[in-house]
GUVO-475811 format. One record per residue: x, y, z of N, C-alpha, C in turn; residue in three letters. Coordinates in steps of 0.05 Angstrom, whole numbers, plus 32768, in hexadecimal, padded with zeros to 4 digits. Layout:
BEGIN
XYZXYZXYZALA ...
END
This chain:
BEGIN
7ED4824F82187EE2823982137EFA823681F9MET 7F12823481FC7F1C823981E27F2F821B81D8GLN 7F29821681BA7F3281F881AF7F4681FF8199VAL 7F5781F5819C7F6B81F6818C7F6881DB817DVAL 7F6881D081607F6B81B8815B7F7D81B68141LEU 7F9481A881447FAE819E81387FA9817B8132GLU 7FB6817881197FBF816581127FD2814D8109SER 7FE2814B81197FF6813A811680058131810CPRO 7FEF811C80FD7FF6810680EB7FDC810480DASER 7FD980F680CA7FC580EE80B67FA980E780C6ALA 7FA580DD80D27F9180CF80E57F9380DE8101LEU 7FA380E8810A7FA380F3812A7F96810F8128GLU 7F8E8110813B7F7B812E81457F868132815AARG 7F90814C81677F94815681857F8281728189GLN 7F77816F81997F6C818681AC7F74819481BBPHE 7F7E81AB81BD7F8A81BF81D37F7281D381DFTHR 7F6C81C681F37F4F81D482047F5981EB820FILE 7F4F820482207F54821482307F348219823ETHR 7F32821A82597F22822582627F2382388274ILE 7F1D8253826B7F24826482847F208260829FPRO 7F29826782B17F30826882CB7F12826F82DETHR 7F06828C82D17EEF829682D67EDD827E82DBTHR 7EDD827282C67EBE826182BD7ECB824782D4ASP 7EDE824482DA7EEB822682E67EE282328308ILE 7EE6824B830D7EE58251832C7EC782548330GLU 7EB3826783167E9A8262832A7E948249832AILE 7E92823283157E8C8214831B7E9B820D8335GLU 7EAE821883357EC1820A83567EA9820F8373PHE 7EA6823083717E97823A83867E80822C8384GLU 7E71822383767E55821B83707E5B82028383GLU 7E6681F583767E6F81D483857E7281D4839FLYS 7E8481E883A67E8A81ED83C67E7581F483D2LEU 7E65820283C57E44820D83D47E3481F383DDALA 7E2C81E583CE7E2481C183C27E3381B483DFGLU 7E4D81B483D87E55819E83F17E5481AA840FTHR 7E5581C8840A7E5081CD84297E3681C5843BALA 7E1E81C884237E0181BF84267DFC81A88431LYS 7E0B819E842B7E058172842D7E198165843EARG 7E35817484427E4A816084547E40816B8473VAL 7E4B815684827E4C815884A57E68815184AAARG 7E6E816C84B67E86816684CA7E80816D84E1ILE 7E8D815084F07E8D815F85177E9081738516ASP 7E848186852A7E8A81A085377E7781AD852BGLY 7E6981AE851B7E5D81C285077E4581B88500PHE 7E3181C985037E1281C084F77E1281BB84D7ARG 7DFF81B184D17DFD81A584B97DF981C584A5PRO 7E0281C784977DFD81DE84837E0E81F58485GLY 7E1D81F784A17E29821084AF7E41820484AELYS 7E5981F884A47E7081F8849D7E7982038498VAL 7E96821B84997E9F822C848C7EA082268473PRO 7EA3823684637EB0823284467ECC8231844ATHR 7EDC823E84577EFA8237845B7EFE821D845ELYS 7EEF820E84677EF481EE847C7EE981DD8464VAL 7ED281E384537ECB81D784377EE181D3842BILE 7EE381EC84297F0781EB84137F1E81DA8412ARG 7F2681DB842D7F3B81CE84387F3781B48439GLN 7F1E81AC843C7F14818A843B7F0A817D841EARG 7EFF819284117EF5818683FB7EFC819083DBTYR 7F0E81A883DB7F1381B183CC7F2681A883B7GLY 7F36819683B97F45818A83AD7F3B8175839AGLN 7F1F816683A77F148151839E7F008161838DALA 7EF0817383977EDD818A837E7EE9818C836FILE 7F038197836C7F1181A4834F7F18818A833FARG 7F1E816D834A7F298163833D7F0A81508330GLN 7EF6815183377EE0814F832C7ED981678317GLU 7ED6817983197EDF819083097EE8818982EEILE 7F05818282FA7F0E817D82DB7F04816982C8ALA 7EFD814F82D87EF4813582C97EDA814182C1SER 7ECA814D82C87EB3815982BC7EB38169829FASP 7ED1817C82A57ED3818A82907EE181828276LEU 7EF2816D82807EFB816382687EE18156825BILE 7ED5814582607EBD813D82597EB2814B8245GLU 7EA6816082567E94817882477EA88183822ELYS 7EB2819182367EC9819E82247ECF818F820ASER 7ED5817782097EDD816681F57EC7815F81DCLEU 7EAE815581F27E9B814F81E77E86816881D2GLY 7E8E817A81D97E8B819481CB7E9F819C81B1GLN 7EB7819881BA7ECF819E81AB7ECA818C8193ALA 7EC18179819C7EC1816081827EA4815E816CLEU 7E908166817E7E738170816C7E7B81898161SER 7E868199816D7E8681BB815C7E9781AE8144GLU 7EAC81A181447EC6819D81297EB58186811AHIS 7E9F817381267E98815D81157EA281438112ASN 7EBB814A812B7EC9812C812D7EC2810C813FILE 7EC4810181327EBF80E6813A7EDA80D68143LYS 7EDD80DB81587EF980C481667EFB80AB8168PRO 7F0980A781667F13808481677F1D80778183ILE 7F05806881947F0B806781AC7F0E808181B8GLY 7F20807A81D47F1D808D81E97F3B80A281DDGLN 7F3480BB81E27F4980D081DA7F5D80CE81EFPRO 7F7180C981F07F8A80D482027F8D80EB820FLYS 7F8D80F5822C7F8E810782347FA7810E8240ILE 7FB98129823E7FCD812382427FD681478246ASP 7FEC815982537FF1816C82587FE3817D8262ASP 7FD0816D82757FB4817E82857FC48191829FLEU 7FB981A4829F7FC681C382AA7FAE81CB82BDGLN 7FA581CC82D97F8D81D682E47FA181D28307PHE 7FA781F783007FAB81FB831B7F9882118320GLU 7F8F8216833C7F84822F83487F8B82488344GLU 7F78825483337F7C826A83277F8F826F8311GLY 7F93825782FE7F9C825182E57F83824B82D9SER 7F84825282BA7F74824582A07F76822682A1ASP 7F63821B829D7F6481FF82A17F6C81F58286PHE 7F7D81E582707F8B81DB82607F8C81BA825DTHR 7F8681B182467F8E819F82427F8C81918226PHE 7F9D817982217F9C817082067F94815181FFLYS 7F82815981E67F75813981E97F7A813281C6ALA 7F8A811981C87F95810B81B27F8680F281ACTHR 7F8580F581907F7180DD818A7F7180D8816BPHE 7F6980BC81617F6980B581427F4F80BC813DGLU 7F5280BD811C7F3880C281107F3480AE80F8VAL 7F20809F80E77F21809380D47F2280AB80B7PHE 7F34809E80A47F3F80AB808F7F2A80B8807EPRO 7F2A80CA806F7F0F80D4805E7F2580C78045GLU 7F0F80B380387F2280B480197F0F80A98006LEU 7F2080A87FF07F0980A17FD87F17808D7FCAASP 7F0980767FD27F0F80577FCB7F0E80577FA9PRO 7F2B80487FAE7F2380387F897F1680247F87ALA 7F0880167F7B7EEE80077F747F007FF97F5DLEU 7EEC7FE27F5C7EFA7FC97F4E7EF37FCD7F34VAL 7EF07FE07F1D7EE77FE27F057EF77FD37EF7ASP 7EEE7FBE7EEC7EF77FB27ED67F097F9E7EE7GLY 7F0C7F957EFE7F217F827F037F167F657F05ASP 7F287F547F027F207F3B7F057F167F307F1DASP 7EFE7F267F237EFB7F1C7F477EF47F037F3AILE 7EF97EEB7F4C7EF77EC97F4F7ED87ECC7F57GLU 7EC77EBB7F4D7EA77EB97F5E7EA97E9A7F5AGLN 7EA57E907F707EA57E777F737E867E727F70ILE 7E857E5A7F607E697E477F637E6C7E2A7F68LYS 7E577E237F6F7E507E007F767E387DF47F7CCYS 7E387DE27F797E1C7DCE7F717E1B7DB87F8DLYS 7E0E7DB67F967E077D9E7FA77DFC7D807F96ILE 7E0B7D717F907E057D577F857DFB7D3F7F9CGLY 7DF37D2A7F8F7DEB7D167F9C7E057D0B7FB1ALA 7E1A7D087F9F7E377CFD7FAD7E377D0F7FC9ALA 7E387D247FC77E387D397FE47E227D327FF7ASP 7E0D7D327FE97DFB7D2780007DFA7D0B800AVAL 7E0B7CFB7FFF7E127CDE80047E2D7CE0801CLYS 7E387CEE80117E597CF9801E7E497D058040GLU 7E377D1680427E317D1A80567E217D128066MET 7E0D7CF7805F7E057CE4806F7E1B7CD48073VAL 7E267CCE80657E407CBF80787E4F7CCA8088ALA 7E567CE580857E5D7CF880A37E4A7CF780B9THR 7E367CF880B07E1C7CFB80CF7E1E7CDE80D8LEU 7E227CC880C87E287CAD80D17E3E7CAC80E1ARG 7E547CBA80DB7E6C7CB680E97E6B7CCD8105GLU 7E5C7CD881037E567CE981227E4D7CDE8131GLN 7E377CC581297E1F7CB781387E2E7C9A8143ARG 7E487C9B813A7E577C7F813C7E587C768156LYS 7E527C5E815D7E567C4F817A7E6A7C408177GLY 7E787C3A81917E8E7C2A819B7E8E7C0A81A1TRP 7E9B7BFC81A07E917BE581AE7EAE7BD981AELYS 7EB07BC681BB7ECF7BBC81C77ED97BAE81B1GLU 7EF27BAE81A97EFB7B9D819A7F0C7B888198SER 7F097B6981947F197B5681937F367B548186ALA 7F2F7B6581737F447B6881617F667B678169ARG 7F767B63815E7F8F7B58816C7F9C7B768174ALA 7F977B8881657FAD7BA081667F967BAE8159ALA 7FA17BCF81647F927BE581587F967BF58144SER 7F8D7C0081327F907C08811F7F7C7C298117LYS 7F8A7C3D810B7F757C5A81087F5D7C5480FFASN 7F4B7C5E81157F2C7C6181127F227C53812DGLY 7F377C4081367F2F7C3081557F317C54816AASP 7F1F7C40817F7F237C5681977F317C4A81AFARG 7F427C5581B97F597C3F81C97F527C5381EEVAL 7F537C4E81FD7F517C5582167F6C7C498226THR 7F7B7C66822F7F9B7C6282307F9E7C788242ILE 7FB07C6382627FBE7C71826C7FDE7C778260ASP 7FE37C93826E80027C95825B800A7CAB8273PHE 80267CA9826A803A7CC1828280597CCC826EGLU 804E7CE5827180677CEA825F807E7CFB826EGLY 80947CF5826580B27CFD827080C17D098258SER 80CF7D20826880DC7D34825380F87D2E8269LEU 81137D25825A81277D1B825E81297D0E827DGLU 81167CFE827F810F7CF0829E81027CFE82B0GLY 80FE7D1882AB80D97D2482BE80C47D2A82ABGLU 80B17D2782C2809C7D2582B980977D4082B2ALA 80857D4782A580787D63829880597D6B829EPHE 80577D7D82A780367D89829A80267D81828BGLU 800F7D70828A7FFC7D6E827680067D56826AGLY 80197D41827380287D2C8268801D7D108270GLY 80107D15828980047CFE82857FE27CFD8288ASN 7FD97CE282877FBA7CE1827D7FB27CC88285GLY 7F987CC182947F907CA5829E7F767CA2828ELYS 7F6C7C8F82867F537C8182797F4F7CA1826AASP 7F5C7CA182557F597CB6823E7F587CA88225HIS 7F387CAD82167F287CA482017F3D7CB681ECALA 7F4C7CA581D97F4F7CB481C27F517CA381A2LEU 7F3C7CAC81927F3B7C9F817F7F587CA18165VAL 7F647C8C815F7F777C8D814E7F7A7C988138LEU 7F8C7CAA812B7F8F7CB581167F767CD28119GLY 7F6D7CD8812B7F5E7CF181337F727D05812ESER 7F907D02812F7F9D7D20813C7F987D368149GLY 7F967D2081607F887D3D817A7FA57D34818FSER 7FAF7D1F818C7FCD7D29819E7FE17D2D818AMET 7FF67D2A8198801F7D3B818780187D23817AVAL 80217D2F815E80287D248145803D7D0D8156PRO 80357CF6814C80457CDD8151803C7CC98166GLY 80297CD9817680207CC8818E800B7CB3818FPHE 7FFB7CBD817C7FEB7CAD816D7FF07C95815AGLU 80027C9D815080157C87813D801F7C6E814FASP 802F7C76816880377C68816E80257C588184GLY 800F7C56817B7FFA7C4781937FED7C36817CILE 7FE97C3C81667FDD7C2781557FF57C0E814CVAL 7FE77BF981527FF37BD5814D7FF87BD0816DGLY 7FEB7BE481837FE97BD781A07FCC7BCB81A4MET 7FC77BB881B47FAF7BAF81B87FAD7BB681D9LYS 7F957BAE81E37F8E7BAD82017FA17BA1820FLYS 7FAE7BB382267FBE7B9F82387FD77BA8822FGLY 7FDD7BB782197FF77BC0820F80067BD2821AASP 80237BD08222802F7BE7822D80467BF2821BALA 804C7C0D820D80637C0A81FC80637C2D8203ARG 80867C318200808B7C4A81FE808E7C5481E5ASP 808B7C6981E480857C7C81CF80927C9881CFVAL 80A47C9A81B880AC7CB181BB80A47CC781A4GLU 80A67CE181AD808E7CFA81A380A77D0F819FVAL 80AB7D1E819280B57D34818980A47D528182THR 809E7D5D818F808C7D78819680937D8C8184PHE 807C7D8D817680867DA4815C80907DB8816APRO 80A67DCF815D80A77DE1816080927DFA8164GLU 80817DFD815D80717E108164805A7E078177GLU 805E7DEF818980567DEB819C80507DFB81B2TYR 80337DFF81C080317E1981CB803B7E1D81ECHIS 80427E0881F980597E00820C80737E018207ALA 807C7E1E820D80987E1E820D80AB7E118210GLU 80A27DFD822A80BF7DF1822B80C17DCA8222ASN 80A67DCB820D80A67DB481FD80B17DB981E2LEU 80B27DD381DA80B27DDE81BB80CB7DC781B3LYS 80C97DBD819880DF7DAE819580EA7D9981A9GLY 80D67D9581B680EB7D7D81CA80E17D5F81C5LYS 80F07D4A81C980E77D3281C480E87D2381E8THR 80C87D1C81DB80C67D1081FD80B57CEE81FEVAL 80C27CE2821280B47CCD821580A07CCD8228LEU 80837CBC821780697CB18222806C7C93822BPHE 80687C88823F805C7C69824780407C688247LYS 803B7C55822B801C7C5B822280147C398228ILE 7FFC7C37823B7FEC7C2182437FD37C1C8231ALA 7FD07C0F82207FB47C0882167F9F7BFA822EVAL 7F867C0682377F807BFB824E7F5B7BF18238THR 7F5C7C0682227F417BF182167F427BF881F8LYS 7F357BE781DF7F3E7BF381C77F1C7BE881BDLEU 7F157C0081AF7EF47BFD81A17EF97BFF8184GLU 7EDF7BF381777EEC7BF7815C7ECA7C0C815BARG 7EC37C1B813F7EB47C3181427E977C20812BGLY 7E847C2081397E617C1781267E5A7C28811BGLU 7E577C24810B7E467C3C80FC7E267C3D80F9LEU 7E147C4A80FC7DF77C4381047DF07C4180E7PRO 7DDC7C2F80E17DC57C3080CA7DBA7C4680C0THR 7DBB7C4980AC7DA37C6880A87D8B7C5580A5VAL 7D7C7C4F80BE7D5F7C4C80BE7D527C5F80C6ASP 7D2F7C5380C87D1D7C6880D17D2E7C7880F4GLU 7D2E7C6680FF7D387C7281157D517C85811AGLU 7D677C84810B7D787C9081087D727CAF80FAPHE 7D637CAD80E87D527CC380D07D4B7CD680E4ILE 7D347CC480F97D247CDB81097D397CEC811CLYS 7D507CDD81247D597CEF81367D6A7D0F812ATHR 7D637D11810D7D6C7D2781057D4F7D3A80FDPHE 7D3E7D3081157D237D4281037D0E7D3E80F3GLY 7D1C7D2180DE7D037D2180D37CFC7D0680D2VAL 7CE07D1780DB7CC77D0680EB7CB97CEB80D2GLU 7CC17CEB80BB7CB57CD980AD7CC57CC680B4SER 7CE47CC180B67CF47CB180B87D037CA580A3GLY 7CF77CB480887CF77CA880717D187CB88069ASP 7D247C9C805A7D417CA480487D3F7CBE8037GLU 7D2C7CC2802D7D237CD080147D2A7CEC801DLYS 7D117CEA802A7D0E7D0680437D257D0D8050ASP 7D3A7CFA80517D507D0580677D5C7D158056PHE 7D6B7D07803A7D7A7D16802D7D737D2B801FLYS 7D5B7D2E801A7D4E7D4680147D4D7D62802AGLU 7D507D5680417D577D6880567D747D72805BGLU 7D787D56805C7D9B7D6480597DA57D71803FILE 7D9A7D6A80287DA87D8380117D987DA08016LYS 7D817D9E80267D7F7DB480287D897DC98038ASP 7D967DBE804F7DA17DCF80667DBE7DD2805DGLN 7DCA7DBA80477DE77DC480407DE77DD38022MET 7DCE7DD880207DC97DEB800D7DC97E08800CTHR 7DB87E0D80327DB87E2880397DD57E298040ARG 7DE37E1980527E017E1C80517E127E25803DGLU 7E0D7E1B802A7E1E7E1F80107E197E3E8006LEU 7E027E3D80067DFC7E5680037E047E6F8011SER 7E017E7180287E147E8380377E387E7E803CMET 7E3C7E6A80387E5E7E6B802F7E647E79801CSER 7E567E6E7FFD7E627E7E7FE97E597E967FEALEU 7E477EA37FF97E467EC17FF37E567ECB8001LYS 7E617EC780187E747ECC802D7E957ECD8023ASN 7E917EB580137EAE7EB180027EB17EC27FE7MET 7E937EC47FD87E9A7ED87FC27E9B7EF17FC9ASN 7E8F7EF77FE07E8D7F147FEE7EA97F1C7FF0LYS 7EC27F057FF87EDD7F09800A7EE77F107FEETHR 7EE97F007FDC7EF27F027FC17EEF7F247FB8LYS 7EDB7F2A7FB47ED77F437FAB7EE47F597FBCILE 7EDF7F5C7FD27EF27F6A7FF37F127F687FEEPHE 7F137F4C7FE37F2F7F4E7FE37F427F5F7FCBASP 7F307F627FBF7F417F717FAB7F377F8C7FAEVAL 7F217F9B7FBB7F1E7FAB7FBD7F377FB57FD2LEU 7F3D7FA37FE97F567FB07FF47F6B7FAD7FE6LEU 7F737F9B7FD07F8D7F9B7FC37F907FB77FB7GLU 7F7A7FBD7FA37F807FD97F9A7F767FF67FAFLYS 7F797FF27FCC7F7F80057FD67F8A80027FEFASN 7FA47FF47FED7FB37FEB80037FC88004800ALEU 7FC4801E80097FCE803B800F7FB580438023ASP 7FA08030802C7F93804280417F9880448058THR 7F9D805780667FA6805C807D7F9080498097PRO 7F9E803E80A27F8F802D80BD7F97803C80D5VAL 7F87804480E97F88804B80FC7F8A803D8111PRO 7FA5803F81227FB1802781417FA280278147GLU 7F93803A81547F7C8036816F7F67801E815ESER 7F5C8021814E7F4A800F813D7F537FFA8139ALA 7F6B7FEF812F7F7D7FDF81347F7B7FC38153VAL 7F857FDE81657F8F7FD381797F6D7FC68186LYS 7F5A7FD181807F3E7FCA818E7F377FBA8180SER 7F3B7FB181697F3A7F9A81507F4A7F7C815BGLU 7F5D7F8381657F787F6A81787F627F6D818CILE 7F597F7381977F4E7F7181B47F377F5E81B1ASN 7F1E7F6881987F0A7F59819B7F127F38818ATHR 7F2A7F3B816D7F307F21816F7F367F0B8188LEU 7F4E7F1581997F527F0D81A77F437EFD81B8LYS 7F2E7F0C81BB7F167F0781D67F047EF481C6GLN 7F037EF181AB7EEF7EE2819F7EFE7EC48197GLN 7F1D7ECE81997F2F7EAB819F7F287E9F81BAALA 7F237EB081C47F2C7EA981DF7F147E9A81EEALA 7EFA7EA581E47EE67E9581E37EE27E7B81CFGLU 7EEF7E7D81BC7EE97E6181AC7EFA7E5081B7ARG 7F147E5281C47F277E4081CE7F2C7E3781EDPHE 7F1B7E4081FA7F1E7E4182147F1A7E288222SER 7EFF7E1A82157EF77DFF821E7EE87E058239GLY 7ED37E1B82387EC47E2482497ECB7E278268GLY 7EF77E3082617EFB7E3682817F057E588276LYS 7F107E6082947F147E7C82877F327E7E8281GLN 7F327E95826D7F4B7E9682627F4E7EB0825BPHE 7F657EBD82637F6E7EDC82607F6E7EE2823FASP 7F637EE682377F697EEE821A7F837F058214PRO 7F897F1282227FA17F22822F7FBC7F0D8228ASN 7FBA7EF782297FCE7EE482287FD77EE8820FGLN 7FC77EE981FB7FC67EDD81DD7FDB7EF981DBLEU 7FF77EF481C87FFE7F0981B97FF47F1681A4PRO 7FF37F3481A87FE37F4081947FEE7F398175ASP 80077F34816E80157F31815380007F198148GLU 7FF17F0381567FE87EEF81517FCF7F008136LEU 7FC07F0E81437FA87F2681347FAE7F3E8125PHE 7FC57F3A812C7FCB7F5F811E7FC47F5D80FDLYS 7FC97F5780EA7FC27F4C80D67FA97F4C80CBGLU 7F957F3A80D97F7D7F3F80D77F6F7F5880E3GLN 7F7E7F5981007F6A7F7181027F687F8D80EFALA 7F877F8880E37F847FA280C97F7B7F9F80B4GLU 7F727F8780AC7F627F8280927F4D7F8D809AARG 7F3D7F7F80B67F257F8A80B67F297FA480BAARG 7F317FB080C27F317FCF80CA7F307FDD80B1VAL 7F447FD180A57F4D7FE1808E7F2F7FDC8070ARG 7F277FC180717F0C7FC080707EF27FCF806FLEU 7EF97FCF80887EE17FE880957EE37FFF8089GLY 7EF8800A80847EFC802B807B7EF6802B8061ILE 7EF7801880547EF9800E80377EDC800E8034LEU 7ECA800080427EAA7FFD803A7EA48019803CLEU 7EA3801A80597E998034805B7E99804F8051GLY 7EB4804D803B7EB1806580297EA9805D8013ALA 7EA9804A80087EA080387FF07E85803B7FF4THR 7E75803780077E59803E800F7E54805F8002VAL 7E5B806A80197E5B808D800D7E5D80927FF1LYS 7E7B80877FE47E7780947FCA7E5B80817FB1LYS 7E5B80737FBB7E4280627FAE7E2880687FBBLEU 7E2780747FCD7E1180837FD67DFB806D7FDDGLU 7E0780577FF17DEB803B7FF67DE98041800ELEU 7DCC8031800E7DBF803680297DB780188029GLN 7DB3800C803E7DAB7FF180427D8A7FEF8035ALA 7D8B7FD580287D717FCD80137D5F7FCB8020ASP 7D447FCD802C7D377FBF803D7D2D7F9D8038ALA 7D317F9A80147D267F82800C7D3F7F6A8013ASP 7D537F7B80157D707F6E801B7D747F6A8039ARG 7D677F7880457D647F74805E7D567F5D806DVAL 7D417F5780637D2D7F5080687D377F30805BARG 7D447F2B80427D4B7F16803A7D647F05804DALA 7D707F1680597D857F0D806E7D7C7F038082LEU 7D687F1A80877D5F7F0980A97D447EEE80A4VAL 7D367EEB808B7D327ED480877D477EBD8084ASP 7D5A7EC180757D707EA580747D747EA9808DGLU 7D7D7EB8809D7D7F7EB080BE7D697EA180C9MET 7D587EA680C47D417EA280D77D377E8080CEALA 7D397E7580B57D3E7E5B80A87D507E4380BETHR 7D5D7E5380C77D6D7E3880DB7D607E3680EEALA 7D4F7E4080F17D447E3F81137D1B7E27810ETYR 7D1B7E2281277CFF7E0E81227CE87E23811FASP 7CE77E40812E7CD07E5281217CDC7E72811DASP 7CE67E6B80FA7CE57E8080EF7CDC7E9B80F6PRO 7CC67EA180F17CB27EB480F97CBA7EBD8119GLU 7CC07EB181257CC77EBF813D7CE67ECE813CGLN 7CF77EBF812E7D0E7EC7812C7D107EE9811CVAL 7D037EE6810A7CFE7EFF80F77CEF7F168105VAL 7CE17F13811A7CD07F2481337CEC7F2C8140ASN 7CF87F1B81467D107F2181627D1F7F338150PHE 7D2A7F32813D7D3B7F49812F7D2D7F61812ATYR 7D157F62811F7D077F77811B7D007F85812ETYR 7D007F7681447D017F8F815E7D0C7F908170SER 7D287F90816E7D347F9281777D547FAF815FASP 7D547FBD81707D637FD1815A7D7A7FD0815BASN 7D8C7FBF81617DAC7FBB81607DAD7FA28152GLU 7D9F7F9181587D9E7F7D81427D9A7F868121ASN 7D8C7F8E81207D7A7F9E81057D977FAF80FAMET 7DA17FC081057DBE7FCB81067DD37FB880F4LYS 7DDC7FA881067DEB7F9180F37DE27F7C80E0GLN 7DC37F7F80DE7DB57F6E80C97DBA7F8480A6ILE 7DBA7FA380B87DBE7FB480A57DD47FB58094GLU 7DE77FB780A87E057FBA80A57E0D7FA7808BALA 7E097F8980987E097F7580837DFA7F78806BLEU 7DE37F88806F7DD57F8480537DEC7F9C803BALA 7DED7FB380467E027FC280357E177FBC8030VAL 7E257FA580417E3E7F9D80377E337F8F801DGLU 7E267F7780227E227F7380087E1C7F7F7FF0GLU 7E0F7F907FF37E077FA67FE17E1A7FB37FCBGLN 7E317FB47FE47E477FC67FDA7E527FA97FCDVAL 7E5A7F8F7FD57E677F847FC17E577F7B7FA2ALA 7E407F7C7FAA7E317F787F947E397F917F7BALA 7E387FA87F887E387FBE7F727E507FBB7F6ALYS 7E687FB57F797E7B7FB97F697E817F9F7F5CLEU 7E747F8E7F5C7E797F777F4C7E6E7F7E7F31LEU 7E5E7F927F2D7E4F7F967F177E667FA77F06GLU 7E757FAF7F157E847FBA7F057EA77FB07EFDSER 7EA47F8E7F087EB77F817F087EBD7F6E7EF4ALA 7ED67F5D7EED7ECB7F4B7EDA7ED47F2D7EECLYS 7EB57F257EEB7EB27F0F7F017EB87EFE7EEEALA 7ECE7EEB7EFE7ED77ED37EEF7EC97EB47F05LYS 7EBD7EA67EF17EB77E917F087EC37E737F0DTHR 7EC77E747F1F7ED37E567F2F7EC67E437F42ILE 7EC47E267F297EAA7E127F3B7EC37DFC7F4DASN 7EB27E047F6B7EBC7DF27F797EB17DDD7F81MET 7EB67DC17F8C7EA57DB27F9E7E9C7DBB7FB0SER 7E877DA87FBA7E807DB77FD67E907DB07FEDTYR 7E997D997FE97EB27D917FFA7EC77DA67FFEALA 7ECF7DB87FEB7EE87DCB7FE67ED57DE07FECASP 7EC47DE97FE97EB57DFE7FF47EBD7E078012VAL 7EA57DE880247EAD7DEB803D7EC77DE58049MET 7EDB7DDE803C7EF37DDA80467F037DF9803CLYS 7EF77E08802E7F057E2080317F077E328045SER 7EDD7E2C804B7ED27E3D80637EDF7E438078ARG 7EE87E27807B7EF57E1D80997F117E2B809AGLN 7F1E7E2980827F3F7E3280857F447E45808BSER 
END
């Protein structure tokens, strides 16, 4: 086998592989003989079919099978001998495979760049700090009450924001009904922002039994092409009006959150513990991102393999489809690549930089940090020890935890040589930043 390696570009590699026809013909004759032993053809006894007949009937299929096998085997051997790890599947072209001639083909693929990353020595890096106070716990209790709010029909004359109305509505665009514009017995909390801007505002002031025409202009960025920027008319009828009733923070309410004592003090301590765990993870991720943002800024010229970006885009599209499909079948390929390209490029570039930084700093997963990460994840479950055993008994899960541990070690090591600038934030602002 002859292998010629070329580099058409910084991240592109190309093998031209040639296999002598003598090697191919030996394998072809062997497979021909094997085929003759097992095939059955009318008019011939098993194993007695003439070679000429086998060659005519199965020769082409055998050669295609050999070509497929040769590509896989020879490419694997060439990659191993040259110590190259391709990104994705190589592109095979210029394939020449004619009887009596050498077998040749080209395999083109991308590789990750070899680089010496610039680190963050002496750079200013923001690091966020936050403390949970009594007011934060009080606000969380209020949020939990809001989540458990009950509803009771109201005798008030008019609806207002915060009320729940049940409505029937019919939408029309230029006098014609449009898809998704009708609804019956639709429950809607006014002020929730769940409908098109202006729709809920038009209902405020209505009471049970009222009907009203409301004009609404759809946003220019609306997902339905036929409705972007268009003004439509909705005929809306209110069939029920309800007001919210917040539950009392009593023993019964508290026990629904797993606090068996039913004591309000224990309840608030449990809430604070959960908030603290959530805050700790949020701060860790946010501060790590701050460090990596500076690392990315200092290495903007890091080349990014296009095939890796495409793969990452597909992953992000799949994740988006799972998040927003609402349990329905949704083809992620319907989403445009442009929505995810910037995020995908950042992820790939950061992955390359982290890998190079790990190599440069000669880091490997610290066993204590790995265990701390597993313990941290386990605290969210009723039986933490079972979760710990689950992770340590599964190699794939452990690889993910070890990768996360190394990532944290990189962030910590980089921060040692940087200038940390402390930024104090409220609990609410940290949680809001995490969601954005």
